[in-house]
N, CA, C and O atoms as CSV, one atom per row, in Angstrom:
chain,resi,resn,atom,element,x,y,z
A,1,MET,N,N,0.646,-1.214,0.036
A,1,MET,CA,C,0.019,-0.041,-0.050
A,1,MET,C,C,0.850,1.251,0.104
A,1,MET,O,O,1.617,1.374,1.060
A,2,SER,N,N,0.695,2.269,-0.883
A,2,SER,CA,C,1.433,3.336,-0.953
A,2,SER,C,C,1.237,4.371,-0.032
A,2,SER,O,O,0.101,4.409,0.443
A,3,ASP,N,N,2.067,5.263,0.371
A,3,ASP,CA,C,1.907,6.373,1.468
A,3,ASP,C,C,0.584,7.180,1.314
A,3,ASP,O,O,-0.155,7.492,2.247
A,4,SER,N,N,0.394,7.474,-0.015
A,4,SER,CA,C,-0.901,8.162,-0.299
A,4,SER,C,C,-2.071,7.531,0.003
A,4,SER,O,O,-3.034,8.195,0.387
A,5,GLN,N,N,-2.132,6.295,-0.119
A,5,GLN,CA,C,-3.300,5.308,0.252
A,5,GLN,C,C,-3.551,5.538,1.915
A,5,GLN,O,O,-4.628,5.803,2.448
A,6,ASN,N,N,-2.304,5.369,2.539
A,6,ASN,CA,C,-2.416,5.420,4.052
A,6,ASN,C,C,-2.900,6.849,4.461
A,6,ASN,O,O,-3.657,6.984,5.422
A,7,ASP,N,N,-2.447,7.949,3.704
A,7,ASP,CA,C,-2.855,9.236,4.035
A,7,ASP,C,C,-4.466,9.342,3.991
A,7,ASP,O,O,-5.133,9.849,4.893
A,8,TYR,N,N,-4.976,8.799,2.830
A,8,TYR,CA,C,-6.511,8.779,2.587
A,8,TYR,C,C,-6.961,7.852,3.711
A,8,TYR,O,O,-7.992,8.233,4.265
A,9,GLU,N,N,-6.481,6.837,4.128
A,9,GLU,CA,C,-7.219,6.016,5.256
A,9,GLU,C,C,-7.336,6.760,6.345
A,9,GLU,O,O,-8.390,6.748,6.981
A,10,ASP,N,N,-6.194,7.575,6.751
A,10,ASP,CA,C,-6.060,8.451,7.958
A,10,ASP,C,C,-7.194,9.413,7.786
A,10,ASP,O,O,-8.029,9.603,8.671
A,11,TRP,N,N,-7.203,10.073,6.512
A,11,TRP,CA,C,-8.173,11.198,6.497
A,11,TRP,C,C,-9.747,10.633,6.461
A,11,TRP,O,O,-10.630,11.384,6.877
A,12,ASP,N,N,-10.069,9.392,5.993
A,12,ASP,CA,C,-11.454,8.976,5.961
A,12,ASP,C,C,-11.810,8.672,7.461
A,12,ASP,O,O,-12.927,8.963,7.889
A,13,VAL,N,N,-10.907,8.115,8.215
A,13,VAL,CA,C,-11.244,7.890,9.709
A,13,VAL,C,C,-11.385,9.039,10.251
A,13,VAL,O,O,-12.358,9.105,11.003
A,14,GLU,N,N,-10.666,10.133,10.129
A,14,GLU,CA,C,-10.931,11.612,10.752
A,14,GLU,C,C,-12.190,12.193,10.135
A,14,GLU,O,O,-12.879,12.891,10.879
A,15,ARG,N,N,-12.567,12.019,8.955
A,15,ARG,CA,C,-13.699,12.714,8.305
A,15,ARG,C,C,-14.859,11.760,8.864
A,15,ARG,O,O,-15.924,12.317,9.132
A,16,ALA,N,N,-14.783,10.712,9.017
A,16,ALA,CA,C,-15.990,9.863,9.748
A,16,ALA,C,C,-16.330,10.307,11.087
A,16,ALA,O,O,-17.480,10.577,11.431
A,17,ALA,N,N,-15.203,10.386,11.916
A,17,ALA,CA,C,-15.303,10.764,13.235
A,17,ALA,C,C,-15.972,12.078,13.247
A,17,ALA,O,O,-16.865,12.201,14.085
A,18,ILE,N,N,-15.697,13.161,12.425
A,18,ILE,CA,C,-16.325,14.468,12.461
A,18,ILE,C,C,-17.625,14.440,12.205
A,18,ILE,O,O,-18.460,15.106,12.817
A,19,MET,N,N,-17.902,13.514,11.108
A,19,MET,CA,C,-19.333,13.515,10.784
A,19,MET,C,C,-20.132,12.817,11.806
A,19,MET,O,O,-21.247,13.251,12.094
A,20,GLU,N,N,-19.658,11.791,12.366
A,20,GLU,CA,C,-20.187,11.233,13.515
A,20,GLU,C,C,-20.608,12.054,14.738
A,20,GLU,O,O,-21.741,12.064,15.220
A,21,TYR,N,N,-19.554,12.735,15.173
A,21,TYR,CA,C,-19.517,13.722,16.282
A,21,TYR,C,C,-20.404,14.990,16.017
A,21,TYR,O,O,-21.372,15.306,16.710
A,22,ASP,N,N,-19.964,15.641,14.971
A,22,ASP,CA,C,-20.661,16.989,14.750
A,22,ASP,C,C,-21.751,16.918,14.060
A,22,ASP,O,O,-22.653,17.673,14.424
A,23,GLY,N,N,-22.007,16.029,12.896
A,23,GLY,CA,C,-23.171,15.672,12.247
A,23,GLY,C,C,-24.200,14.810,12.744
A,23,GLY,O,O,-25.303,14.653,12.221
A,24,GLU,N,N,-23.735,14.208,13.879
A,24,GLU,CA,C,-24.864,13.031,14.479
A,24,GLU,C,C,-25.165,12.192,13.294
A,24,GLU,O,O,-26.344,11.862,13.168
A,25,VAL,N,N,-24.270,11.765,12.354
A,25,VAL,CA,C,-24.415,10.731,11.507
A,25,VAL,C,C,-23.896,9.470,12.167
A,25,VAL,O,O,-22.779,9.354,12.672
A,26,PRO,N,N,-24.979,8.399,12.097
A,26,PRO,CA,C,-24.654,7.048,12.549
A,26,PRO,C,C,-23.247,6.587,12.085
A,26,PRO,O,O,-22.906,6.780,10.918
A,27,ARG,N,N,-22.411,5.971,12.993
A,27,ARG,CA,C,-21.179,5.589,12.758
A,27,ARG,C,C,-20.869,4.992,11.280
A,27,ARG,O,O,-20.057,5.453,10.477
A,28,HIS,N,N,-21.758,3.784,11.097
A,28,HIS,CA,C,-21.551,3.167,9.925
A,28,HIS,C,C,-21.750,3.982,8.635
A,28,HIS,O,O,-21.030,3.793,7.655
A,29,GLU,N,N,-22.588,4.754,8.651
A,29,GLU,CA,C,-23.098,5.806,7.717
A,29,GLU,C,C,-22.018,6.850,7.367
A,29,GLU,O,O,-21.746,7.284,6.248
A,30,ALA,N,N,-21.397,7.200,8.686
A,30,ALA,CA,C,-20.319,8.273,8.388
A,30,ALA,C,C,-19.036,7.737,7.819
A,30,ALA,O,O,-18.264,8.425,7.151
A,31,GLU,N,N,-18.819,6.255,8.172
A,31,GLU,CA,C,-17.621,5.544,7.585
A,31,GLU,C,C,-17.792,5.292,6.114
A,31,GLU,O,O,-16.866,5.451,5.319
A,32,ARG,N,N,-19.008,4.892,5.763
A,32,ARG,CA,C,-19.315,4.738,4.355
A,32,ARG,C,C,-19.287,5.948,3.535
A,32,ARG,O,O,-18.735,5.881,2.437
A,33,GLN,N,N,-19.790,7.003,3.910
A,33,GLN,CA,C,-19.617,8.202,3.300
A,33,GLN,C,C,-18.089,8.869,3.254
A,33,GLN,O,O,-17.644,9.508,2.300
A,34,ALA,N,N,-17.498,8.626,4.299
A,34,ALA,CA,C,-15.858,9.091,4.333
A,34,ALA,C,C,-15.243,8.412,3.307
A,34,ALA,O,O,-14.609,9.025,2.448
A,35,ARG,N,N,-15.379,7.005,3.299
A,35,ARG,CA,C,-14.598,5.890,2.321
A,35,ARG,C,C,-15.041,6.416,1.008
A,35,ARG,O,O,-14.160,6.458,0.149
A,36,GLY,N,N,-16.356,6.873,0.636
A,36,GLY,CA,C,-16.400,7.196,-0.708
A,36,GLY,C,C,-15.834,8.441,-1.001
A,36,GLY,O,O,-15.380,8.582,-2.136
A,37,MET,N,N,-15.758,9.467,-0.134
A,37,MET,CA,C,-14.983,10.766,-0.362
A,37,MET,C,C,-13.647,10.663,-0.554
A,37,MET,O,O,-13.050,11.415,-1.325
A,38,ALA,N,N,-13.032,9.669,0.172
A,38,ALA,CA,C,-11.530,9.483,0.023
A,38,ALA,C,C,-11.363,8.708,-1.280
A,38,ALA,O,O,-10.406,9.131,-1.928
A,39,LEU,N,N,-11.960,7.782,-1.803
A,39,LEU,CA,C,-11.920,7.350,-2.957
A,39,LEU,C,C,-11.946,8.136,-4.172
A,39,LEU,O,O,-11.069,8.037,-5.030
A,40,ILE,N,N,-13.046,9.000,-4.266
A,40,ILE,CA,C,-12.996,10.228,-5.226
A,40,ILE,C,C,-11.865,11.046,-5.041
A,40,ILE,O,O,-11.159,11.272,-6.024
A,41,ILE,N,N,-11.559,11.553,-3.888
A,41,ILE,CA,C,-10.215,12.346,-3.816
A,41,ILE,C,C,-9.030,11.878,-4.403
A,41,ILE,O,O,-8.374,12.482,-5.251
A,42,ASN,N,N,-8.742,10.609,-3.844
A,42,ASN,CA,C,-7.583,9.821,-4.429
A,42,ASN,C,C,-7.712,9.429,-5.971
A,42,ASN,O,O,-6.756,9.308,-6.736
A,43,ARG,N,N,-8.683,9.300,-6.206
A,43,ARG,CA,C,-8.862,8.975,-7.743
A,43,ARG,C,C,-8.482,10.271,-8.732
A,43,ARG,O,O,-7.711,10.245,-9.691
A,44,ARG,N,N,-9.212,11.362,-8.246
A,44,ARG,CA,C,-8.887,12.599,-8.985
A,44,ARG,C,C,-7.360,12.917,-8.812
A,44,ARG,O,O,-6.619,13.166,-9.763
A,45,THR,N,N,-6.993,12.883,-7.575
A,45,THR,CA,C,-5.535,13.306,-7.355
A,45,THR,C,C,-4.455,12.480,-8.377
A,45,THR,O,O,-3.435,12.933,-8.896
A,46,GLU,N,N,-5.027,11.119,-8.489
A,46,GLU,CA,C,-4.087,10.159,-9.284
A,46,GLU,C,C,-4.313,10.810,-10.934
A,46,GLU,O,O,-3.389,10.707,-11.740
A,47,GLU,N,N,-5.429,11.375,-11.264
A,47,GLU,CA,C,-5.552,11.735,-12.586
A,47,GLU,C,C,-4.924,12.880,-12.862
A,47,GLU,O,O,-4.388,13.027,-13.960
A,48,ILE,N,N,-4.898,13.811,-11.958
A,48,ILE,CA,C,-4.088,15.108,-11.844
A,48,ILE,C,C,-2.535,14.670,-12.111
A,48,ILE,O,O,-1.926,14.978,-13.136
A,49,MET,N,N,-2.030,13.967,-11.121
A,49,MET,CA,C,-0.652,13.623,-11.339
A,49,MET,C,C,-0.133,12.823,-12.623
A,49,MET,O,O,1.001,12.826,-13.101
A,50,ALA,N,N,-1.243,12.155,-13.040
A,50,ALA,CA,C,-0.758,11.636,-14.368
A,50,ALA,C,C,-0.697,12.487,-15.416
A,50,ALA,O,O,0.095,12.219,-16.319
A,51,ASN,N,N,-1.387,13.485,-15.486
A,51,ASN,CA,C,-1.252,14.510,-16.498
A,51,ASN,C,C,-0.470,15.674,-16.255
A,51,ASN,O,O,-0.470,16.617,-17.047
A,52,MET,N,N,0.289,15.661,-15.060
A,52,MET,CA,C,1.073,16.729,-14.682
A,52,MET,C,C,2.206,16.643,-15.458
A,52,MET,O,O,2.659,15.556,-15.815
A,53,GLN,N,N,2.823,17.965,-15.821
A,53,GLN,CA,C,3.871,18.199,-16.650
A,53,GLN,C,C,4.765,19.264,-16.067
A,53,GLN,O,O,4.195,20.060,-15.322
A,54,ILE,N,N,6.011,19.424,-16.256
A,54,ILE,CA,C,6.986,20.260,-15.557
A,54,ILE,C,C,7.720,20.623,-16.654
A,54,ILE,O,O,8.151,19.772,-17.432
A,55,THR,N,N,7.939,21.995,-16.824
A,55,THR,CA,C,8.950,22.500,-17.665
A,55,THR,C,C,9.918,23.263,-16.707
A,55,THR,O,O,9.560,24.011,-15.797
A,56,ILE,N,N,11.504,22.884,-17.135
A,56,ILE,CA,C,12.448,23.458,-16.496
A,56,ILE,C,C,12.997,24.532,-17.459
A,56,ILE,O,O,13.489,24.202,-18.538
A,57,ASP,N,N,12.908,25.831,-17.060
A,57,ASP,CA,C,13.608,26.851,-17.948
A,57,ASP,C,C,15.080,26.978,-17.469
A,57,ASP,O,O,15.875,27.269,-18.362
A,58,ARG,N,N,15.568,26.819,-16.268
A,58,ARG,CA,C,17.024,27.058,-16.148
A,58,ARG,C,C,17.307,26.385,-14.811
A,58,ARG,O,O,16.506,26.302,-13.880
A,59,ILE,N,N,18.727,25.850,-14.844
A,59,ILE,CA,C,19.165,25.171,-13.572
A,59,ILE,C,C,20.273,26.066,-13.185
A,59,ILE,O,O,21.156,26.301,-14.010
A,60,ASP,N,N,20.306,26.571,-12.038
A,60,ASP,CA,C,21.469,27.336,-11.497
A,60,ASP,C,C,22.374,26.483,-10.864
A,60,ASP,O,O,21.847,25.979,-9.873
A,61,TYR,N,N,23.526,26.119,-11.038
A,61,TYR,CA,C,24.456,25.375,-10.157
A,61,TYR,C,C,25.093,26.368,-9.166
A,61,TYR,O,O,25.672,27.401,-9.501
A,62,ALA,N,N,24.929,25.967,-8.014
A,62,ALA,CA,C,25.370,26.698,-6.853
A,62,ALA,C,C,26.843,26.583,-6.517
A,62,ALA,O,O,27.329,27.188,-5.561
A,63,GLY,N,N,27.537,25.808,-7.309
A,63,GLY,CA,C,29.100,25.742,-7.158
A,63,GLY,C,C,29.410,24.827,-5.885
A,63,GLY,O,O,30.550,24.871,-5.421
A,64,GLY,N,N,28.619,24.147,-5.402
A,64,GLY,CA,C,28.801,23.276,-4.303
A,64,GLY,C,C,28.472,23.992,-2.945
A,64,GLY,O,O,28.511,23.289,-1.935
A,65,ASN,N,N,28.193,25.150,-2.836
A,65,ASN,CA,C,27.839,26.047,-1.837
A,65,ASN,C,C,26.470,25.844,-1.173
A,65,ASN,O,O,26.190,26.292,-0.061
A,66,GLY,N,N,25.596,25.089,-1.994
A,66,GLY,CA,C,24.174,25.212,-1.687
A,66,GLY,C,C,23.367,24.254,-2.605
A,66,GLY,O,O,23.950,23.552,-3.431
A,67,PRO,N,N,21.970,24.232,-2.446
A,67,PRO,CA,C,21.215,23.484,-3.310
A,67,PRO,C,C,21.094,24.089,-4.688
A,67,PRO,O,O,21.136,25.303,-4.886
A,68,ASN,N,N,20.959,23.281,-5.523
A,68,ASN,CA,C,20.601,23.932,-7.189
A,68,ASN,C,C,19.312,24.460,-7.044
A,68,ASN,O,O,18.460,24.049,-6.256
A,69,MET,N,N,19.202,25.403,-7.850
A,69,MET,CA,C,17.807,26.142,-7.903
A,69,MET,C,C,17.304,25.698,-9.321
A,69,MET,O,O,18.044,25.458,-10.275
A,70,ILE,N,N,16.048,25.630,-9.315
A,70,ILE,CA,C,15.323,25.361,-10.725
A,70,ILE,C,C,14.175,26.422,-10.817
A,70,ILE,O,O,13.321,26.668,-9.966
A,71,HIS,N,N,14.330,26.917,-11.883
A,71,HIS,CA,C,13.393,28.127,-12.153
A,71,HIS,C,C,12.428,27.515,-13.290
A,71,HIS,O,O,11.527,28.202,-13.770
């Protein structure tokens, strides 16, 4: 399981707790809704990342005195 999947599992547990406590949603329903939200967000994030492109205009070499800068 990837780190991002673990992040979404943590997120959906937290979201379910909020819905249960603040929204007075029954626990099983809060967990179901939170899982659905996490799946949608995870899927959309994967789509965005798959289509992401980066253009590097210039790389400044710092001469060993610090990190390289990408512009």
